[in-house]
N, C-alpha and C positions, 0 to 999 in steps of 0.2 A: 118078481118082473123087476128091472128096475128102473129105478123116473129119468126123463130127459133132466136135463139138466135147464136148466132158468139162465137162458144170454140177459145178460147186464151190456148195453150201450153208452158207453160216454157222451150225456150233453151237454152242450153249452150253457144254458139263458134258465132260468132260476123255476119260469115258470113248466117250460118241457123237463126238468130236472122232478118236477111234481106232479106228472103229466104219468113219469114214467115210474116214481116208485105207487102210484096207486094202480097203471098196470102191475107191476111185478106182485103188490102184497092180494091184488086179485087172485093172479097165479096163486100164491100161494093159501092164501086163505080157501083155495078151491083142493088146491094139494088135503088139507088136515081133512078135508069135509069130508074126501073122497076115503082119506087113511081111517075115518070114525066109524065110515059105512060100511066100510072091507072089515072093521076091525081091526088096525093094526095099530102099531103106539103112537104116539105125533109125541116129538122131540118136542122139550121144554121150548130149544133157542126158534122152534121155528110163529112157537105162541108170544115171545116172548119180540120175534121183528116183530110180525102182524101188532102187536098194541101199540111198540114204534113209531112204527110208521102210522097207524088212527092216531096217535100221537098227535106226528109227527102235519099230518096235512089236513085236524084239527084244526093247529098253529097257527098254518097257511090259512084259514079264514074254504080253505076247499073240500070239497062232499066225498064225503067216503064210502066206495064201493059195496054196494047192497049186503054181501055179506060179511064183509070183513067190520059193518055198522051193526051190523048183527051178535059179533062176535066181541066188539068193543061193550055194548050192550052190556050182552052173560060178565063177562069180565068186572065190569060197576060195579053188578049183583045191587041189591038191595041191605044186605045183611052189611051193618059198620065190621064189625066184630070178624067178623071173615077174613078182612081183610092181610091180620094179624097171626092168621094160620097159616102155616102149610098146607102145602096142596091149592091154596085157594084158584089157581087156573083152570087144573086137570076138572075141578067141579064146579067151575065156571063154565068150562066147557059143557057140564049132562050133555046138557040140550038140544048138542050137537049129533048128540051117537045116538 
């Protein structure tokens, strides 16, 4: 089954842009969760995009969408030595599988 493309609009003001980032991150987080539930591979680029969106929203003091917040917490993780290991993001997302 082919995924439908995510539509991106051109938005002039910064507040609306952040709202659009939040909307798109929610859609992508939903796709990632769906892929994990269906045991399909999750692209590293999708995870990086979610983390980048989360960091951007946090930087501007915006509330993270629920699912994105869970992914960010999992990626931060309690193990500091895990940050230097390859595959850290894959292990961080295991709770969502």
